[in-house]
N, C-alpha and C positions, 0 to 999 in steps of 0.2 A: 751160114758155109752150107755149102752142097757137094754132095760127095761127086767124087770126078768120076762122069759117065763111062768112061771106058772101062771103071774099075765095077764090075756088077758080078763077079763072081765070087763067090766066099774067100779063096783063097788071097784073091789079091785086095779086096776090101780088106782082111785080118791086117794082111802086110802093109798096106800104106798107113792102117790106122796105128800098127804099132810101131811103124818110122815115126809118125805125127806121135807119140805118145815117147819116145826117145829124144826127141827133140823140143820137149816140153810143153807140147801143144795139146794138153790134155781135153780143151773143150772137144778140138777138132777130133781127137782120138776116138773120144767116146760117141760121136756122130756114127764112123765108122764100126765099131762095137757093136752100137745098138741095131745098125744096117746087120751086121753077122747075126748077131742074136734073136730079128725076127726071121731069118729065114730056119735058123738054127740054133732051137736053144739050148742046145746041150755042147757047143761049142765050146769047151772047156777054158780054152785060153782067153778066150773073149770076155767069160764070166769071170775070172778072176783079176782079168787085168782090169776090167770095168769096176770092179769091186773094189781095186785100189785106189781107181781116179775118185770112184766116189767115196771114201773114207778120208782120202788128205781133202778133199772140198768142204766135208764138214756133213754127207747127207750120208745120214749113220744105218739108215734103218733101210736103205738099197744098197748100201754095201754089206749092209749082214746077209743079208737076202739076197746075193749076189753070191759072197764066198760058202754060204750054205746049199746053195745050188752047185756050186762048180764041187764041193765036196761031196757030193751025191754020185761024181763021175769019179773021182780020185781022190777016194779018203784020208787017203798018207801024202797026199802030194805037201811035201817040208815048207816050201815058201809061200803057199796059199795058208796050210795051217798058221803059221806065224801072222800074216793079215789079218787073218780072223781074229787071234789071238788079240792082236791091236784094237782091232774094230770092239771087242769085246769089254777091253780095258776100257775104251772110250765110254762104251753105255755104261759101264759101272758095274761090270759082270765081273768081277774082280778073282775067283775062284774057279769061273768058267774059263777065265784068259788063262791063269796060270796051268791050268788041265791039258789046255790046246797048246799052249805053248810048249810044256813037255812031250805031247806027240808031235810037234813041227822037228823039234831038236832031232828025234829018232825017225822021222820022215826027211828029212834033206840028203841027199846022196853025199854030200859032205859037209863036214860041220862050217857053221858061219857064225862070226863072232855076233852078228845084232841077233840071233835067236836066242844065245847064251845071255846079251843083256837084256832082252826083252822079258824072260825068265825070271833072271836075277833080281831087276829091278819090282818085279812084280812082286815077287815073295818078301822081298825087304818092306815094301807099301802096304803089304798085309801082316807084316810083323814078325816074318821068319829070317829075322835077322843071319842067323848062323848059314842055314842053305843058301839064301841069297849071297852073301857074303863068298861063297864057294864059288857059287855062279858065275857072278861078275870076274872073280880071279881066273876062271876057264874065258870069258871072253876076252878078255886082257891079253890072253896066252895067244888069243888068234890073231886080236889086232892093237895093239898097243899105240895107237893114235885116233882112240876115238872119243873124243870130249866128253860126251854123253855118260860112256862108263866112267869115267874120272869123275863125272860132276858127281855120280851116284854112291861112288866109295868114299865121297868126300861127304855126303850127307850121313853117309851109314857111321865113318870113322867121327864124325859130332857128334850122332846120337850116343855112342860109346864113349863119350869123353876124350877122345884121342885129339882135341881140337889142332894142336899144329899139323898132325898130318893133315886133317879135315881141310883144313885150309892153302896146303900143299899140296891137296889131290885138285882142289879147286883152280889152284893158278896153273897145274898143268892141264885142265878142264879151259882154261880160258884162251894161253897161249895157244892151241890148238882151235880155238872157235870164241871168237869175240860176243858171248851170250849175254842179253842185258838181265837173263833171268839167273844166271849164274854170277853176274859183277853182284846184285839184292844178294844172292846167298852169299857171296864169300866175304861182302860188307859188314852182314848182320853175324855173319862168325868171328870175323876180327870184333866187331863190337862187343860181343858176348865176354872175351876174354881184354877188353881194353886195349888193343891194338889199335891205334890212331892212324897209324903214318897214310898222308893222302886221304884222310878220311873227308875233307871238305872239299876236294874236287873231286872223288868220287859220289859223295852224295849229292853235288849239284848236276852233276853229269845224269843219273839217274833219275831225277826231282823236274829235270828238264826234257828227259827224251820221251818218243810216242812210243809204246808197248809194238812190238810188231803184232798183225793179226798172225791169227793158227797159232797162236801159240802159249801158254799157261802161264802166264807172267804174273807172280802173286801180287797183288792188291796189298795186302796185310805186312805187307815188310816196308813199304812207304812209309808207315803210322810211324816207327821206330827211327826215321830219318827228318819227318817234316812236317811241321804241324798247318801245310799248306792245304786246305780242302781240297783246291782244283787238282792238285796232284793225285790225292788219293780218287777223284770223281773219276778222273782221264783212267787209271790204272783198272777203278774198279768196272769201269764201262766197257775196256777191253777184254778182261777174262770174264765177262757177265756176256757177251756177243760170242766170246770163244764157245761159253758151255751151252748157250740156246742154238747156235749153227746146231749143235748135237744130239743134244735132246729134244728141241723142238717137234720133229719129226715121229718121236716116239710116242708124244702125246698129239697126235691129229686135230685133237681140239680139247680146249682146257677140260680139266676132269670135275665136273659140280658135284657137290655132297646131294645125296637125295634127301626129299624131306622126309626126317622122323617125327618119333609118336610125340616127344617130349615138347616141350615148351624150352626147356632148359637151354642154352646157348652151350655147346658142344668146343673146348676150347682144347688142343692138342698140341702140348708141348716136344720139343724135338732137342735133343741134345747128348753129347759122346763124355760129359761132364757131369755126369750122375758119380760122382765118386769125391775125394778126396778133392776138392776144384772149390777156387769162388763161386762159379757158378752156382754148385748145389749149395752152399751154406750163403748164399744170396736169396735164391729161388724158395727156400724152405718154407719160411716165415709166409710168404706168398700165399702158398699152395694150402697152408693148415689156415690162412683166413678167408679162402673162397666160402663166398656164399651158395653150398651146397643148393639150395632151392631154389638157387636162380644157373647156376652154371655146372656142367660136367665136365671131368679133368682127365685127360689121358697123357701119360708123359710114355713116351718114344725113346728109351735109352740105350742109344748105341755104344759099338764099344766092347772092351772085356770085362766080363762080369765080377763084381768086385761083392764083399761085405763090407760095404762099411756104415759108421756111425749115419754120415749125411744120405748114404743110399736109401737104407730104411726107413728114415725117417721122411725122406720124399715120397717111397712108394706107400706109405702109411697114412700118405695125405692126399691121394689121391684114388680116382673111381677105379681107373685103369692102369697097370704100369707093365707096360711090354718091354721087355728087354731082350736087344735084338743084336747078338755078338757081332756078326758079319754080314751084314742084309747086302744086296746088290742094290744099288741106287735103282734101278724098276722093279724090283722086288719093295723095296720101302717106302717108295712113291706108292706101289699099289696097297700095301698093308694101309697107310692111311688113309687113301683113300676111300677104303673099305671102311676104316672106322669111322664115315662121316665128318667131322671135324666141320664145323663150321669157320673156326679161324685156327692158323696154325701157328704157334707163334714157335720162330726159329730161334736158339738161343746159341749161334754159331757161326754165323756167316760166313768168312772166309778163314777162321781160325783152325788151328789144327782138328783134324778127324773132320773137318767139316763135310756136306754133304750138296754142295749145290746143286748138282743133277738133280737133287729131289726136288728142290723147290722150283727149275726152269721146267719140269713136268708140272705143276702145278695141280699137287693134288688136294689144296682144300680152296675153297672158293676165294677165301681170304688169307691172306700171307703178310706176315707180320715180324718185323726184327725188334729184335729187345735184350739187351745184358750182356750178351756174351762175345760182342762184336760192336764197337766205338766207331761207327761210319756206313758209307753209301756199301750198297753192292750191285750198283750199278743197274741197267739194264732191264727188267723186267722181273725181276726176282721176285720182288716184293711190292707189298701195295703199300704196305705202313713203315715206318722205323720212330720207334718209342721213342722221346727223348724228352727234353724241358728245355724252356726259355733259355739258358744258360749254354749251357753245352751245344744247343743247335740255335743261335739268335734269327731271326726272322730276316737279317740280311743275310746269313747263309745259305738260306733255304735251297736256293738253287744249284747247290754245290752235290745236291742229293737229289737221287734218282726216285726215291719215295716219296710221300706226302708225309711231312712232319705231324705226327701225334703227342701234343706236349701233356708232361705231365704239373701238377704244381709240388711248390719244393724240391724234389729232386728225380730223376727218373731210375736212379739207384735204389733197391729196397735193400733195409737192413732191418735188423729185430734185436729184441733185446735178452738172449737166448746165449751171446757170445759169454762165455767164464775166461774170468780170468784169474789166471792161477797167482800163487805168492812169488813175489821175484827175489831171487837169490841176490847176495851182497856184491855189487857194481865190479868187486876185484875177480869174482868167480865168471863173470861174462869177461875179462880183459881188460877194463876197462879204469882211469886211474879214479879214485874218489873223488877228487878235485874238479874232475873238468867239466865242461859242458859239452853235455854230446848231442850232436847233432847227428840222426837218423835216417837211413834211407832203407826198406827190406824190401825192395823192389825189386826184381830179376836183375841181373848186371845188364843184361843188352837195351836196359832202357835208360844207361848212362851214357849220355855224347859226352865228347868231349866240350863242347857247349856248357853245358850243366856242370860237367867235373870241373871247370875252371873257376865257374862261379863258385862253388863251394874252395877249390883252394885260394880265392881272394878271401872269402870270409876266414880263413883257419890261417891267412898270414897276419891278417888281422888281428885276430881273437888267439893270442899264444895257448890260450886254458883252452880251446874246442877240440874235441875228436871228432871225428866223423866216423860213424857205426854204419857198415856196410851188408850188406846180406850174404850168407854161404857163397862162396865162390870157389871154382876150380884153383889148383894153384897155381899154374900160370896165369889166369886173370888177377890172383893177390899179387903176384911178382908184378907184372905188369902198370898197375894201380897203383902199387906204391911206389914204383921207376917213375911214373907220370907226377907223382907228387912230391918226390925228391926234384925232378926236376926245374919245378915250380917254385922251391923253396920252400918244402912244408916237410918234415923228417918223416918218413917212411913210416914210424911205430905211431903216428896219431890217425893214422887208418886201421880201426880194429875190423874185423871180418864176423858177423856173428855165424857160432854152430849151429847145426842143426839142432832140434828139440824134439821132444816125443809127442807132443799137442799142441794143438792151438792155442789153447788155456793157455801155456809154457811160453807159448810166442808172446801172445797178447802180454804178458808179464814185462816182457821186455823195455814196451812201451811207459811202464809205471818207472824203468831206469834212464831213460833218455829222455833230456831238456826238450828238444824239438825235431819233430817230424821233417824233413824237406823233401819237397815235390822231384820228381823227375820232371824233363822235356825232349825232344815235343811228347812221345808220351808216357801222360804223367800217371799219378797213382789215382788209383782207383779203391779195388776191396782194401789197401794197405791202406789208404787214405781215412777209409771207414772204421778200421781198426783204431789206427791211433784217435781219432775224434771219440771215440766209444773208450775207451781208457783213460783219456782226459789230456792225452799228448798236444800241445799247439802243434800244428801244419802250418807251413808257409808254403802258396801253392805259386803255382807261375802257368796262368792260362794264356795260349795262344789262341790260332783260328779254327784249330782244326777238333773232332770231339773229342779224343783219346788228350788231347791236353786240354781241357776245360773240366774235366768230369772231378778233379781235386776242386776248383772254384763250386762247382754245384752243391757238391757238398759240404763246403766250409760255408757257404751262404743257409743253407738247412739248418746247419749246427747254428747259426746265430751268431756266425764272426768272421764278415767278410769284410772286413778290414785284414786280413790276412793273406787276401789274393793277392797277387803283382799281375800286370799287365806287361811289364817289358823285364827284361832279363836285368836291368840295373834298379828297379823298382824291388825285383825279388831279392837280388843282395844286399839292401839296403834296408829291409825287412830282416832278414837274417842280422846283420850287425847290431842293429839296433835290439834286438830279442836277447842275441846272444852275451849281452852287455847287459842285460835290465831282468835280472833274475825277479825284482818284484812283479814287471810287467807278465813275467812266463808263471809267476806262481798265480797272479791274478786270473790270467786265461784259462789254467788247467783247473782253477777253483770253479769259473764259471761253465766250463765245460761236463765237467763233474756233477757239479749241481742241476745243471740242465737236464743231463741226460737222460732223465726217466719219463719227462715233458718234450723233450726236442722230437720234431717231427720227423728227423731224419731217422730217428730209430721206433718209428711207430709203426708198426708194420698193419696193422689193421688200418691206422688213417690211409696207409701205402693204397693199399688192396683195395679200398673202396674206390678210391679217385681211377685207380687204374681198371678197374671194374666197369664204371664208366666209360673209361676209354674204348675199352673191346665192345660194350652194349652200342655205345655210338656210333664206331663203324661195321658193326653188324646188321643194324638196322637201316642205314644206310645202303647198303649192302641190298637187304629185304624189299628196299622200295624202289631198285635201281638206281640209286647214285653214285657216281662215279666216288674214288678215295678222293680226300680233301683234307686240307690241315684243318687242324684241330688242336685246341687250348683246353684244358679241363683248369677248374679255379675251383676252390671252396666259396659256395655261397650262401649264408645264414646256418653254415653248420653242414651244409650237403657239397658234393662234388658234382658242379653242374661242367657242361661240353659248352664252349662256345666258337668260332667259325676263329 
């Protein structure tokens, strides 16, 4: 498009640009704004409006520059401060954004709901729920028909355990704007309390939908709804594109680690879960067995600082432990880059408190996903994903943006440090003495109506069976028991485990249970390893997606692949057979317990050797200028060897 030749004076050119902007023709408007700024680089409105266009198009670096230049002219302009806060938030500079939002509210000529909403939501995201909630209520008082405010209030209510209010808030949000993001959130919230009305239809809609561009639509939530890896890839690619569009301009070229004086391979681990968390429990043994003559290990632990046994163990097992409570994304990327890591291992993916903008900034020459996220991140976030040939078979590789590095045995590390307390009598757990106890100690949101219905089929056919589930909210317990009653199973046959003081006390429960049962499509991961360590037989249900296949990987490594079912019907039949066959259960328990010390599943030293061979091969390929490529680590003559 060319400028209208008649609009050569600045006032006319700006007026035409503003008209186009209001009409939604932002590309054309930007041409006029740039024309104005070429002749007057202090034209405040051209600066801040072009900054807004650049922000909404994803050109974040340019947007920040334009807002900052505009604010040197009018530093208290409320609307510009609010938009600048949005740009800072997009850039991962959360604390700066909060400070700017506060200035925006003061600078506005009259209160605006959106400014309060932006501040309130940023405060909640930063962990300040009390002030964030109060600010959002102020936003709602100014505009009681804003779907985004209701969505944030819903997420806050959910975090506070007020599940029914959370769902009501999301329903109100959806009545105002039918957002795919909010549909996902609402379905997962309902799933967390066992409220499944319309679940099949809503799930089918989300899985068939194409997420809209320029919207943060969470890929992680799809793993709780379907085992179809093509759905996971579609959502992941969309999210990665969203992040890349905003972060790539900040890193004008990939940040490469400088040469360093040591021959050691520098590995950096990034996680917000270095606390009482399965990732920390699984990671510690690997760090303790890293060969220090060949590897230098740094852990970047984000999130609140805690003094837990897991955190102390990990800090003692690495060369550098960096605890960074609330870093900005650019600041964290710069810190990792300054540490000159050869390989950055991301342990979060798109899980809670993850840092995709850090990955998009490419702070290390090789970036690898492992352990904390069972799926692809899409786009160009990572070079490799560490898996095994069961969780990601070769025929599924095209569903992953990363090159797959397959470990032998299983991709999930374990060690022999788990302590098991002495179990209490069954009655103290609320279990009948003579019952056959099926247990699932996964989070309640992993329980879909699909798998729950299979469990109910087993309970109907086996009157002596009870189902022992993880601690749940009162509303979830009520709903799940009502679901059981509706399927002809007495509600008291669902027993809910109370909270216990330690992981050892939790593991003791597996000595009381008879069979551990898998969830689907997001299956048992650490909970499966816990059951097998104690010797409790686990019946797994494997689908197509990574998250649904982890229990199968563990069962195979534990030497009991016959407990893997590949269809819902086979899963049900396995449970029916085992629940009726005490001798078979006893034989399996004896096999698991007697082989535990020699099992490859719990040999952390063996695992680490294979894992290190994998990392070394990745690093050597890069040094020789070779692109990332699929690889398989195999044990050959007692040594881990990498093959294509």
